[in-house]
TORKOL-4160 file (C-alpha; in steps of 0.2 Angstrom, whole numbers, padded with zeros to 4 digits, m for minus):
466
<pt num="1" X="0011" Y="0063" Z="0050"/>
<pt num="2" X="0009" Y="0078" Z="0061"/>
<pt num="3" X="0027" Y="0083" Z="0064"/>
<pt num="4" X="0036" Y="0076" Z="0079"/>
<pt num="5" X="0046" Y="0092" Z="0081"/>
<pt num="6" X="0030" Y="0102" Z="0082"/>
<pt num="7" X="0021" Y="0093" Z="0096"/>
<pt num="8" X="0027" Y="0094" Z="0117"/>
<pt num="9" X="0003" Y="0054" Z="0056"/>
<pt num="10" X="m0037" Y="m0045" Z="m0028"/>
<pt num="11" X="m0037" Y="m0033" Z="m0042"/>
<pt num="12" X="m0020" Y="m0027" Z="m0048"/>
<pt num="13" X="m0020" Y="m0008" Z="m0049"/>
<pt num="14" X="m0011" Y="0000" Z="m0064"/>
<pt num="15" X="0002" Y="0011" Z="m0057"/>
<pt num="16" X="0019" Y="0015" Z="m0066"/>
<pt num="17" X="0028" Y="0006" Z="m0052"/>
<pt num="18" X="0018" Y="m0009" Z="m0053"/>
<pt num="19" X="0018" Y="m0009" Z="m0072"/>
<pt num="20" X="0037" Y="m0009" Z="m0071"/>
<pt num="21" X="0037" Y="m0023" Z="m0059"/>
<pt num="22" X="0025" Y="m0034" Z="m0069"/>
<pt num="23" X="0033" Y="m0030" Z="m0086"/>
<pt num="24" X="0035" Y="m0046" Z="m0096"/>
<pt num="25" X="0026" Y="m0056" Z="m0082"/>
<pt num="26" X="0018" Y="m0068" Z="m0095"/>
<pt num="27" X="0035" Y="m0077" Z="m0097"/>
<pt num="28" X="0042" Y="m0089" Z="m0085"/>
<pt num="29" X="0059" Y="m0094" Z="m0092"/>
<pt num="30" X="0076" Y="m0093" Z="m0082"/>
<pt num="31" X="0082" Y="m0100" Z="m0066"/>
<pt num="32" X="0072" Y="m0097" Z="m0050"/>
<pt num="33" X="0081" Y="m0086" Z="m0037"/>
<pt num="34" X="0076" Y="m0080" Z="m0019"/>
<pt num="35" X="0066" Y="m0064" Z="m0018"/>
<pt num="36" X="0076" Y="m0050" Z="m0010"/>
<pt num="37" X="0074" Y="m0047" Z="0008"/>
<pt num="38" X="0071" Y="m0028" Z="0006"/>
<pt num="39" X="0064" Y="m0017" Z="m0007"/>
<pt num="40" X="0080" Y="m0007" Z="m0010"/>
<pt num="41" X="0076" Y="0008" Z="0001"/>
<pt num="42" X="0093" Y="0015" Z="0007"/>
<pt num="43" X="0085" Y="0022" Z="0023"/>
<pt num="44" X="0077" Y="0005" Z="0028"/>
<pt num="45" X="0086" Y="m0008" Z="0018"/>
<pt num="46" X="0076" Y="m0023" Z="0025"/>
<pt num="47" X="0058" Y="m0015" Z="0023"/>
<pt num="48" X="0048" Y="m0022" Z="0010"/>
<pt num="49" X="0054" Y="m0037" Z="m0001"/>
<pt num="50" X="0058" Y="m0041" Z="m0019"/>
<pt num="51" X="0050" Y="m0052" Z="m0032"/>
<pt num="52" X="0032" Y="m0050" Z="m0029"/>
<pt num="53" X="0017" Y="m0038" Z="m0027"/>
<pt num="54" X="0003" Y="m0040" Z="m0014"/>
<pt num="55" X="m0014" Y="m0036" Z="m0022"/>
<pt num="56" X="m0024" Y="m0039" Z="m0007"/>
<pt num="57" X="m0023" Y="m0042" Z="0012"/>
<pt num="58" X="m0036" Y="m0052" Z="0021"/>
<pt num="59" X="m0032" Y="m0050" Z="0040"/>
<pt num="60" X="m0042" Y="m0059" Z="0053"/>
<pt num="61" X="m0037" Y="m0054" Z="0070"/>
<pt num="62" X="m0042" Y="m0058" Z="0088"/>
<pt num="63" X="m0035" Y="m0047" Z="0102"/>
<pt num="64" X="m0038" Y="m0049" Z="0121"/>
<pt num="65" X="m0034" Y="m0033" Z="0130"/>
<pt num="66" X="m0032" Y="m0042" Z="0147"/>
<pt num="67" X="m0017" Y="m0053" Z="0141"/>
<pt num="68" X="m0011" Y="m0042" Z="0126"/>
<pt num="69" X="m0012" Y="m0057" Z="0116"/>
<pt num="70" X="m0015" Y="m0056" Z="0097"/>
<pt num="71" X="m0020" Y="m0071" Z="0086"/>
<pt num="72" X="m0020" Y="m0068" Z="0068"/>
<pt num="73" X="m0022" Y="m0076" Z="0051"/>
<pt num="74" X="m0016" Y="m0066" Z="0036"/>
<pt num="75" X="m0022" Y="m0071" Z="0018"/>
<pt num="76" X="m0011" Y="m0062" Z="0005"/>
<pt num="77" X="m0016" Y="m0062" Z="m0014"/>
<pt num="78" X="0001" Y="m0061" Z="m0022"/>
<pt num="79" X="0008" Y="m0060" Z="m0040"/>
<pt num="80" X="0026" Y="m0064" Z="m0043"/>
<pt num="81" X="0036" Y="m0052" Z="m0053"/>
<pt num="82" X="0050" Y="m0064" Z="m0057"/>
<pt num="83" X="0053" Y="m0083" Z="m0055"/>
<pt num="84" X="0055" Y="m0086" Z="m0036"/>
<pt num="85" X="0063" Y="m0101" Z="m0027"/>
<pt num="86" X="0058" Y="m0092" Z="m0010"/>
<pt num="87" X="0052" Y="m0075" Z="m0005"/>
<pt num="88" X="0051" Y="m0065" Z="0011"/>
<pt num="89" X="0038" Y="m0056" Z="0021"/>
<pt num="90" X="0041" Y="m0043" Z="0035"/>
<pt num="91" X="0036" Y="m0049" Z="0052"/>
<pt num="92" X="0043" Y="m0044" Z="0069"/>
<pt num="93" X="0042" Y="m0055" Z="0084"/>
<pt num="94" X="0026" Y="m0066" Z="0086"/>
<pt num="95" X="0026" Y="m0084" Z="0083"/>
<pt num="96" X="0022" Y="m0091" Z="0066"/>
<pt num="97" X="0011" Y="m0107" Z="0067"/>
<pt num="98" X="0010" Y="m0111" Z="0049"/>
<pt num="99" X="0012" Y="m0105" Z="0031"/>
<pt num="100" X="0001" Y="m0111" Z="0016"/>
<pt num="101" X="0002" Y="m0107" Z="m0002"/>
<pt num="102" X="m0015" Y="m0111" Z="m0011"/>
<pt num="103" X="m0020" Y="m0122" Z="0004"/>
<pt num="104" X="m0004" Y="m0132" Z="0005"/>
<pt num="105" X="0008" Y="m0131" Z="0019"/>
<pt num="106" X="0025" Y="m0125" Z="0015"/>
<pt num="107" X="0042" Y="m0123" Z="0024"/>
<pt num="108" X="0047" Y="m0107" Z="0032"/>
<pt num="109" X="0061" Y="m0099" Z="0042"/>
<pt num="110" X="0064" Y="m0084" Z="0053"/>
<pt num="111" X="0078" Y="m0072" Z="0054"/>
<pt num="112" X="0075" Y="m0056" Z="0064"/>
<pt num="113" X="0060" Y="m0047" Z="0055"/>
<pt num="114" X="0062" Y="m0058" Z="0040"/>
<pt num="115" X="0050" Y="m0072" Z="0037"/>
<pt num="116" X="0056" Y="m0083" Z="0022"/>
<pt num="117" X="0043" Y="m0093" Z="0014"/>
<pt num="118" X="0050" Y="m0109" Z="0004"/>
<pt num="119" X="0038" Y="m0116" Z="m0008"/>
<pt num="120" X="0039" Y="m0134" Z="m0013"/>
<pt num="121" X="0042" Y="m0129" Z="m0031"/>
<pt num="122" X="0048" Y="m0113" Z="m0040"/>
<pt num="123" X="0034" Y="m0100" Z="m0043"/>
<pt num="124" X="0035" Y="m0094" Z="m0061"/>
<pt num="125" X="0035" Y="m0076" Z="m0065"/>
<pt num="126" X="0017" Y="m0069" Z="m0066"/>
<pt num="127" X="0010" Y="m0083" Z="m0055"/>
<pt num="128" X="m0005" Y="m0077" Z="m0044"/>
<pt num="129" X="m0007" Y="m0086" Z="m0028"/>
<pt num="130" X="m0013" Y="m0085" Z="m0010"/>
<pt num="131" X="m0001" Y="m0086" Z="0005"/>
<pt num="132" X="m0009" Y="m0088" Z="0021"/>
<pt num="133" X="0001" Y="m0086" Z="0038"/>
<pt num="134" X="m0006" Y="m0090" Z="0055"/>
<pt num="135" X="0003" Y="m0082" Z="0069"/>
<pt num="136" X="0001" Y="m0077" Z="0087"/>
<pt num="137" X="0009" Y="m0069" Z="0102"/>
<pt num="138" X="0010" Y="m0052" Z="0111"/>
<pt num="139" X="0015" Y="m0039" Z="0098"/>
<pt num="140" X="0029" Y="m0027" Z="0102"/>
<pt num="141" X="0031" Y="m0010" Z="0094"/>
<pt num="142" X="0047" Y="m0005" Z="0086"/>
<pt num="143" X="0058" Y="0011" Z="0090"/>
<pt num="144" X="0062" Y="0021" Z="0075"/>
<pt num="145" X="0079" Y="0029" Z="0071"/>
<pt num="146" X="0072" Y="0046" Z="0079"/>
<pt num="147" X="0068" Y="0037" Z="0095"/>
<pt num="148" X="0049" Y="0037" Z="0093"/>
<pt num="149" X="0038" Y="0021" Z="0094"/>
<pt num="150" X="0029" Y="0014" Z="0079"/>
<pt num="151" X="0018" Y="m0001" Z="0075"/>
<pt num="152" X="0006" Y="m0010" Z="0087"/>
<pt num="153" X="0008" Y="0001" Z="0103"/>
<pt num="154" X="0000" Y="m0006" Z="0118"/>
<pt num="155" X="m0006" Y="0006" Z="0131"/>
<pt num="156" X="m0007" Y="0003" Z="0150"/>
<pt num="157" X="m0026" Y="m0002" Z="0150"/>
<pt num="158" X="m0023" Y="m0014" Z="0135"/>
<pt num="159" X="m0029" Y="m0003" Z="0122"/>
<pt num="160" X="m0019" Y="m0001" Z="0106"/>
<pt num="161" X="m0013" Y="0014" Z="0096"/>
<pt num="162" X="m0008" Y="0007" Z="0079"/>
<pt num="163" X="0002" Y="0019" Z="0068"/>
<pt num="164" X="0015" Y="0011" Z="0056"/>
<pt num="165" X="0025" Y="0025" Z="0048"/>
<pt num="166" X="0038" Y="0020" Z="0043"/>
<pt num="167" X="0041" Y="0002" Z="0048"/>
<pt num="168" X="0028" Y="m0004" Z="0061"/>
<pt num="169" X="0016" Y="m0014" Z="0050"/>
<pt num="170" X="0027" Y="m0029" Z="0053"/>
<pt num="171" X="0024" Y="m0029" Z="0071"/>
<pt num="172" X="0006" Y="m0035" Z="0069"/>
<pt num="173" X="0004" Y="m0043" Z="0052"/>
<pt num="174" X="0016" Y="m0051" Z="0039"/>
<pt num="175" X="0018" Y="m0039" Z="0024"/>
<pt num="176" X="0028" Y="m0032" Z="0010"/>
<pt num="177" X="0030" Y="m0017" Z="0021"/>
<pt num="178" X="0037" Y="m0003" Z="0009"/>
<pt num="179" X="0028" Y="0012" Z="0001"/>
<pt num="180" X="0032" Y="0005" Z="m0016"/>
<pt num="181" X="0019" Y="m0009" Z="m0014"/>
<pt num="182" X="0001" Y="m0004" Z="m0012"/>
<pt num="183" X="m0014" Y="m0016" Z="m0009"/>
<pt num="184" X="m0032" Y="m0016" Z="m0005"/>
<pt num="185" X="m0037" Y="m0023" Z="0013"/>
<pt num="186" X="m0051" Y="m0032" Z="0022"/>
<pt num="187" X="m0048" Y="m0032" Z="0041"/>
<pt num="188" X="m0058" Y="m0041" Z="0053"/>
<pt num="189" X="m0054" Y="m0038" Z="0072"/>
<pt num="190" X="m0062" Y="m0048" Z="0086"/>
<pt num="191" X="m0062" Y="m0040" Z="0103"/>
<pt num="192" X="m0071" Y="m0042" Z="0120"/>
<pt num="193" X="m0088" Y="m0034" Z="0121"/>
<pt num="194" X="m0087" Y="m0016" Z="0126"/>
<pt num="195" X="m0071" Y="m0013" Z="0116"/>
<pt num="196" X="m0071" Y="m0006" Z="0098"/>
<pt num="197" X="m0058" Y="m0010" Z="0084"/>
<pt num="198" X="m0056" Y="0003" Z="0070"/>
<pt num="199" X="m0047" Y="0001" Z="0054"/>
<pt num="200" X="m0047" Y="0009" Z="0037"/>
<pt num="201" X="m0061" Y="0012" Z="0024"/>
<pt num="202" X="m0079" Y="0007" Z="0028"/>
<pt num="203" X="m0086" Y="m0003" Z="0042"/>
<pt num="204" X="m0095" Y="m0017" Z="0033"/>
<pt num="205" X="m0101" Y="m0027" Z="0047"/>
<pt num="206" X="m0102" Y="m0028" Z="0066"/>
<pt num="207" X="m0107" Y="m0044" Z="0075"/>
<pt num="208" X="m0107" Y="m0050" Z="0093"/>
<pt num="209" X="m0107" Y="m0067" Z="0099"/>
<pt num="210" X="m0102" Y="m0076" Z="0116"/>
<pt num="211" X="m0095" Y="m0060" Z="0124"/>
<pt num="212" X="m0085" Y="m0055" Z="0109"/>
<pt num="213" X="m0088" Y="m0042" Z="0095"/>
<pt num="214" X="m0081" Y="m0043" Z="0077"/>
<pt num="215" X="m0078" Y="m0028" Z="0067"/>
<pt num="216" X="m0076" Y="m0030" Z="0048"/>
<pt num="217" X="m0068" Y="m0016" Z="0039"/>
<pt num="218" X="m0064" Y="m0014" Z="0020"/>
<pt num="219" X="m0052" Y="m0002" Z="0011"/>
<pt num="220" X="m0055" Y="m0004" Z="m0007"/>
<pt num="221" X="m0042" Y="0009" Z="m0013"/>
<pt num="222" X="m0023" Y="0004" Z="m0014"/>
<pt num="223" X="m0014" Y="0007" Z="0002"/>
<pt num="224" X="0004" Y="0006" Z="0008"/>
<pt num="225" X="0006" Y="m0005" Z="0023"/>
<pt num="226" X="0012" Y="0010" Z="0034"/>
<pt num="227" X="m0005" Y="0018" Z="0032"/>
<pt num="228" X="m0015" Y="0004" Z="0039"/>
<pt num="229" X="m0022" Y="0003" Z="0056"/>
<pt num="230" X="m0032" Y="m0008" Z="0068"/>
<pt num="231" X="m0033" Y="0002" Z="0083"/>
<pt num="232" X="m0043" Y="m0004" Z="0098"/>
<pt num="233" X="m0050" Y="0005" Z="0113"/>
<pt num="234" X="m0066" Y="0009" Z="0123"/>
<pt num="235" X="m0071" Y="0022" Z="0111"/>
<pt num="236" X="m0086" Y="0033" Z="0110"/>
<pt num="237" X="m0091" Y="0032" Z="0091"/>
<pt num="238" X="m0101" Y="0042" Z="0079"/>
<pt num="239" X="m0106" Y="0039" Z="0061"/>
<pt num="240" X="m0114" Y="0051" Z="0049"/>
<pt num="241" X="m0114" Y="0055" Z="0031"/>
<pt num="242" X="m0109" Y="0072" Z="0024"/>
<pt num="243" X="m0120" Y="0082" Z="0013"/>
<pt num="244" X="m0109" Y="0076" Z="m0002"/>
<pt num="245" X="m0113" Y="0058" Z="0003"/>
<pt num="246" X="m0096" Y="0053" Z="0011"/>
<pt num="247" X="m0098" Y="0041" Z="0026"/>
<pt num="248" X="m0089" Y="0047" Z="0042"/>
<pt num="249" X="m0084" Y="0036" Z="0056"/>
<pt num="250" X="m0076" Y="0044" Z="0072"/>
<pt num="251" X="m0069" Y="0034" Z="0087"/>
<pt num="252" X="m0064" Y="0045" Z="0102"/>
<pt num="253" X="m0057" Y="0040" Z="0119"/>
<pt num="254" X="m0070" Y="0047" Z="0132"/>
<pt num="255" X="m0057" Y="0057" Z="0140"/>
<pt num="256" X="m0054" Y="0067" Z="0124"/>
<pt num="257" X="m0072" Y="0068" Z="0118"/>
<pt num="258" X="m0075" Y="0086" Z="0124"/>
<pt num="259" X="m0059" Y="0093" Z="0117"/>
<pt num="260" X="m0060" Y="0084" Z="0101"/>
<pt num="261" X="m0078" Y="0087" Z="0096"/>
<pt num="262" X="m0077" Y="0106" Z="0090"/>
<pt num="263" X="m0062" Y="0101" Z="0079"/>
<pt num="264" X="m0069" Y="0085" Z="0072"/>
<pt num="265" X="m0086" Y="0094" Z="0069"/>
<pt num="266" X="m0076" Y="0104" Z="0056"/>
<pt num="267" X="m0070" Y="0088" Z="0046"/>
<pt num="268" X="m0083" Y="0089" Z="0032"/>
<pt num="269" X="m0079" Y="0108" Z="0030"/>
<pt num="270" X="m0060" Y="0104" Z="0029"/>
<pt num="271" X="m0063" Y="0090" Z="0016"/>
<pt num="272" X="m0074" Y="0101" Z="0006"/>
<pt num="273" X="m0061" Y="0115" Z="0006"/>
<pt num="274" X="m0046" Y="0104" Z="0002"/>
<pt num="275" X="m0056" Y="0096" Z="m0012"/>
<pt num="276" X="m0058" Y="0113" Z="m0020"/>
<pt num="277" X="m0040" Y="0115" Z="m0019"/>
<pt num="278" X="m0033" Y="0098" Z="m0023"/>
<pt num="279" X="m0047" Y="0089" Z="m0033"/>
<pt num="280" X="m0060" Y="0076" Z="m0028"/>
<pt num="281" X="m0058" Y="0067" Z="m0011"/>
<pt num="282" X="m0049" Y="0051" Z="m0015"/>
<pt num="283" X="m0057" Y="0038" Z="m0003"/>
<pt num="284" X="m0074" Y="0031" Z="0000"/>
<pt num="285" X="m0074" Y="0035" Z="0019"/>
<pt num="286" X="m0067" Y="0048" Z="0031"/>
<pt num="287" X="m0066" Y="0050" Z="0050"/>
<pt num="288" X="m0054" Y="0050" Z="0064"/>
<pt num="289" X="m0047" Y="0039" Z="0078"/>
<pt num="290" X="m0043" Y="0050" Z="0094"/>
<pt num="291" X="m0034" Y="0041" Z="0108"/>
<pt num="292" X="m0028" Y="0047" Z="0125"/>
<pt num="293" X="m0010" Y="0043" Z="0122"/>
<pt num="294" X="0000" Y="0059" Z="0124"/>
<pt num="295" X="0016" Y="0049" Z="0126"/>
<pt num="296" X="0016" Y="0044" Z="0108"/>
<pt num="297" X="0019" Y="0062" Z="0103"/>
<pt num="298" X="0012" Y="0062" Z="0085"/>
<pt num="299" X="m0003" Y="0059" Z="0074"/>
<pt num="300" X="m0003" Y="0049" Z="0058"/>
<pt num="301" X="m0013" Y="0050" Z="0042"/>
<pt num="302" X="m0019" Y="0032" Z="0042"/>
<pt num="303" X="m0028" Y="0030" Z="0026"/>
<pt num="304" X="m0046" Y="0037" Z="0026"/>
<pt num="305" X="m0046" Y="0039" Z="0045"/>
<pt num="306" X="m0031" Y="0048" Z="0053"/>
<pt num="307" X="m0026" Y="0043" Z="0071"/>
<pt num="308" X="m0022" Y="0056" Z="0084"/>
<pt num="309" X="m0013" Y="0053" Z="0101"/>
<pt num="310" X="m0025" Y="0066" Z="0109"/>
<pt num="311" X="m0038" Y="0078" Z="0103"/>
<pt num="312" X="m0031" Y="0087" Z="0088"/>
<pt num="313" X="m0030" Y="0105" Z="0084"/>
<pt num="314" X="m0038" Y="0112" Z="0068"/>
<pt num="315" X="m0021" Y="0114" Z="0061"/>
<pt num="316" X="m0017" Y="0095" Z="0064"/>
<pt num="317" X="m0034" Y="0090" Z="0057"/>
<pt num="318" X="m0030" Y="0100" Z="0041"/>
<pt num="319" X="m0013" Y="0093" Z="0040"/>
<pt num="320" X="m0018" Y="0075" Z="0041"/>
<pt num="321" X="m0033" Y="0077" Z="0030"/>
<pt num="322" X="m0022" Y="0085" Z="0016"/>
<pt num="323" X="m0011" Y="0069" Z="0017"/>
<pt num="324" X="m0026" Y="0059" Z="0010"/>
<pt num="325" X="m0021" Y="0067" Z="m0006"/>
<pt num="326" X="m0002" Y="0069" Z="m0003"/>
<pt num="327" X="0005" Y="0053" Z="0004"/>
<pt num="328" X="m0010" Y="0041" Z="0005"/>
<pt num="329" X="m0017" Y="0042" Z="m0013"/>
<pt num="330" X="m0001" Y="0048" Z="m0021"/>
<pt num="331" X="0013" Y="0039" Z="m0011"/>
<pt num="332" X="0032" Y="0041" Z="m0013"/>
<pt num="333" X="0042" Y="0027" Z="m0020"/>
<pt num="334" X="0056" Y="0029" Z="m0008"/>
<pt num="335" X="0057" Y="0037" Z="0009"/>
<pt num="336" X="0069" Y="0051" Z="0003"/>
<pt num="337" X="0054" Y="0059" Z="m0005"/>
<pt num="338" X="0045" Y="0061" Z="0012"/>
<pt num="339" X="0043" Y="0080" Z="0008"/>
<pt num="340" X="0030" Y="0076" Z="m0005"/>
<pt num="341" X="0020" Y="0070" Z="0010"/>
<pt num="342" X="0025" Y="0082" Z="0024"/>
<pt num="343" X="0029" Y="0098" Z="0014"/>
<pt num="344" X="0012" Y="0097" Z="0005"/>
<pt num="345" X="0002" Y="0094" Z="0021"/>
<pt num="346" X="0011" Y="0108" Z="0030"/>
<pt num="347" X="0008" Y="0120" Z="0015"/>
<pt num="348" X="m0011" Y="0115" Z="0017"/>
<pt num="349" X="m0009" Y="0122" Z="0035"/>
<pt num="350" X="m0002" Y="0138" Z="0028"/>
<pt num="351" X="m0016" Y="0139" Z="0015"/>
<pt num="352" X="m0029" Y="0136" Z="0029"/>
<pt num="353" X="m0021" Y="0149" Z="0040"/>
<pt num="354" X="m0021" Y="0162" Z="0026"/>
<pt num="355" X="m0040" Y="0160" Z="0023"/>
<pt num="356" X="m0044" Y="0160" Z="0042"/>
<pt num="357" X="m0036" Y="0175" Z="0049"/>
<pt num="358" X="m0018" Y="0170" Z="0050"/>
<pt num="359" X="m0002" Y="0174" Z="0041"/>
<pt num="360" X="m0002" Y="0173" Z="0022"/>
<pt num="361" X="0008" Y="0160" Z="0014"/>
<pt num="362" X="0021" Y="0173" Z="0009"/>
<pt num="363" X="0022" Y="0180" Z="0027"/>
<pt num="364" X="0024" Y="0162" Z="0033"/>
<pt num="365" X="0038" Y="0160" Z="0021"/>
<pt num="366" X="0046" Y="0176" Z="0026"/>
<pt num="367" X="0045" Y="0171" Z="0045"/>
<pt num="368" X="0054" Y="0155" Z="0041"/>
<pt num="369" X="0067" Y="0163" Z="0031"/>
<pt num="370" X="0071" Y="0175" Z="0045"/>
<pt num="371" X="0076" Y="0160" Z="0056"/>
<pt num="372" X="0095" Y="0160" Z="0058"/>
<pt num="373" X="0106" Y="0149" Z="0048"/>
<pt num="374" X="0110" Y="0139" Z="0064"/>
<pt num="375" X="0091" Y="0134" Z="0065"/>
<pt num="376" X="0087" Y="0116" Z="0062"/>
<pt num="377" X="0076" Y="0121" Z="0047"/>
<pt num="378" X="0093" Y="0123" Z="0037"/>
<pt num="379" X="0101" Y="0107" Z="0044"/>
<pt num="380" X="0098" Y="0097" Z="0028"/>
<pt num="381" X="0088" Y="0098" Z="0012"/>
<pt num="382" X="0070" Y="0094" Z="0012"/>
<pt num="383" X="0073" Y="0083" Z="m0003"/>
<pt num="384" X="0087" Y="0073" Z="0004"/>
<pt num="385" X="0085" Y="0070" Z="0023"/>
<pt num="386" X="0100" Y="0058" Z="0023"/>
<pt num="387" X="0093" Y="0044" Z="0034"/>
<pt num="388" X="0078" Y="0037" Z="0042"/>
<pt num="389" X="0081" Y="0047" Z="0058"/>
<pt num="390" X="0078" Y="0063" Z="0049"/>
<pt num="391" X="0061" Y="0059" Z="0041"/>
<pt num="392" X="0051" Y="0068" Z="0053"/>
<pt num="393" X="0062" Y="0082" Z="0058"/>
<pt num="394" X="0059" Y="0101" Z="0053"/>
<pt num="395" X="0066" Y="0102" Z="0035"/>
<pt num="396" X="0054" Y="0090" Z="0026"/>
<pt num="397" X="0039" Y="0099" Z="0034"/>
<pt num="398" X="0043" Y="0118" Z="0035"/>
<pt num="399" X="0057" Y="0119" Z="0021"/>
<pt num="400" X="0046" Y="0107" Z="0010"/>
<pt num="401" X="0032" Y="0120" Z="0012"/>
<pt num="402" X="0044" Y="0134" Z="0008"/>
<pt num="403" X="0048" Y="0125" Z="m0008"/>
<pt num="404" X="0030" Y="0125" Z="m0013"/>
<pt num="405" X="0028" Y="0144" Z="m0009"/>
<pt num="406" X="0043" Y="0148" Z="m0019"/>
<pt num="407" X="0036" Y="0138" Z="m0033"/>
<pt num="408" X="0020" Y="0147" Z="m0032"/>
<pt num="409" X="0028" Y="0164" Z="m0031"/>
<pt num="410" X="0038" Y="0159" Z="m0047"/>
<pt num="411" X="0024" Y="0152" Z="m0058"/>
<pt num="412" X="0009" Y="0161" Z="m0052"/>
<pt num="413" X="m0007" Y="0155" Z="m0043"/>
<pt num="414" X="m0016" Y="0148" Z="m0059"/>
<pt num="415" X="m0001" Y="0137" Z="m0064"/>
<pt num="416" X="0003" Y="0132" Z="m0046"/>
<pt num="417" X="m0014" Y="0126" Z="m0041"/>
<pt num="418" X="m0015" Y="0117" Z="m0058"/>
<pt num="419" X="0001" Y="0108" Z="m0054"/>
<pt num="420" X="m0006" Y="0102" Z="m0037"/>
<pt num="421" X="m0022" Y="0096" Z="m0044"/>
<pt num="422" X="m0014" Y="0088" Z="m0059"/>
<pt num="423" X="m0001" Y="0079" Z="m0047"/>
<pt num="424" X="m0015" Y="0072" Z="m0037"/>
<pt num="425" X="m0025" Y="0067" Z="m0052"/>
<pt num="426" X="m0011" Y="0059" Z="m0063"/>
<pt num="427" X="m0004" Y="0049" Z="m0048"/>
<pt num="428" X="m0021" Y="0045" Z="m0040"/>
<pt num="429" X="m0019" Y="0028" Z="m0030"/>
<pt num="430" X="m0001" Y="0026" Z="m0036"/>
<pt num="431" X="0016" Y="0033" Z="m0034"/>
<pt num="432" X="0026" Y="0049" Z="m0037"/>
<pt num="433" X="0044" Y="0055" Z="m0034"/>
<pt num="434" X="0052" Y="0072" Z="m0034"/>
<pt num="435" X="0059" Y="0070" Z="m0052"/>
<pt num="436" X="0041" Y="0068" Z="m0058"/>
<pt num="437" X="0035" Y="0083" Z="m0048"/>
<pt num="438" X="0048" Y="0094" Z="m0055"/>
<pt num="439" X="0045" Y="0088" Z="m0073"/>
<pt num="440" X="0026" Y="0092" Z="m0070"/>
<pt num="441" X="0030" Y="0109" Z="m0063"/>
<pt num="442" X="0041" Y="0113" Z="m0078"/>
<pt num="443" X="0028" Y="0107" Z="m0091"/>
<pt num="444" X="0013" Y="0116" Z="m0084"/>
<pt num="445" X="0022" Y="0132" Z="m0080"/>
<pt num="446" X="0032" Y="0132" Z="m0096"/>
<pt num="447" X="0047" Y="0139" Z="m0085"/>
<pt num="448" X="0064" Y="0132" Z="m0082"/>
<pt num="449" X="0064" Y="0128" Z="m0063"/>
<pt num="450" X="0080" Y="0119" Z="m0061"/>
<pt num="451" X="0088" Y="0133" Z="m0051"/>
<pt num="452" X="0073" Y="0134" Z="m0040"/>
<pt num="453" X="0073" Y="0116" Z="m0035"/>
<pt num="454" X="0092" Y="0115" Z="m0034"/>
<pt num="455" X="0092" Y="0129" Z="m0021"/>
<pt num="456" X="0076" Y="0126" Z="m0011"/>
<pt num="457" X="0073" Y="0107" Z="m0012"/>
<pt num="458" X="0091" Y="0101" Z="m0013"/>
<pt num="459" X="0102" Y="0115" Z="m0008"/>
<pt num="460" X="0113" Y="0114" Z="0008"/>
<pt num="461" X="0110" Y="0127" Z="0022"/>
<pt num="462" X="0101" Y="0143" Z="0021"/>
<pt num="463" X="0099" Y="0150" Z="0004"/>
<pt num="464" X="0108" Y="0167" Z="0002"/>
<pt num="465" X="0092" Y="0176" Z="m0004"/>
<pt num="466" X="0073" Y="0173" Z="m0001"/>
């Protein structure tokens, strides 16, 4: 995500997190119990759910801008990770019309943003099944602890800015909405002719009938729910293929087209440059969604196609593109480790500036360190924001980048960039946490880095020496 303080972002995938969840899934003994209503994240206790993994989402949506009404069917391919008597999905507002498991209606109940599904019989550990939820209503976005909106954000003209970090996915589809659960997606959105619906991955089909157009999108790589989108507007669109063969799809609000074009034209060069630093671009498509929604106040790294509230600067484009490696492909297992997203994307901005006539990364570090101890940069550690209200404050971004520059200065360029590329490769399409990044840094560099990370990642206040 582009920092809010800086603006006036059915196959099971073998990841370490999933492997742990599914360990022993072939057995089904023991008593059935309800799945937990949250994934256990202390910052957002009711985000996500326990007892299962969603391998794939099939979303079929019909949206009418004039009435703001959404009608949806969500087909989730699920595998239980323990024997369940019931399980929860995250869904805020909206009216649930029915819930089916493998085609049969089952009971359900609602409690706030928790949709509890009650199968007729217990679901054994390791059971694979489909749960289909039909629902409708006028979605309402949520307000995050820092006061910003997130989720299905309806604009005055009926267009929709869909950015879910950290908890907004539940405003428009039932989900296991926590970064620790990643899934593939097929998203079909039907809108009136003249409107365009843009989601993640590749546009597989576009068909018009009886005054409506259906856009069918597919994201074949695992994605956390907070990185999904289904943004809708009267966009100007362009499609092309880069010289490396990567399909690009851009959708831009007409009022932002002139300002956005010179920046978006640099996207292939930015992807090529970042690929040289971080390894092969991780997804099958790229692009951008640019809306005219300045009141939103941020951009988000929606997977394969970041969304911007206005025409982005080149720095913001570099930042959100870097997230495709750090945050999207490699996703934190808990929100406390947000610096693994934001610090890395901010450092990509520093690297870009250093190669394009700006400050060197060492000079940027020095400029930040020169800020007084009373500056918000030092208000809490980058590696421990403390609560959900601090996720998008200054430390995870700028101080997170300072951690990386300090690491680079300590281990040298060769080891440093090997660490970044290895991190992106070893955790590709999966998860990573701070302890794993520290261990990797120590292994590749051969250095004891405990004091460095204790001071710069977890230390309170401004370090005594740079």
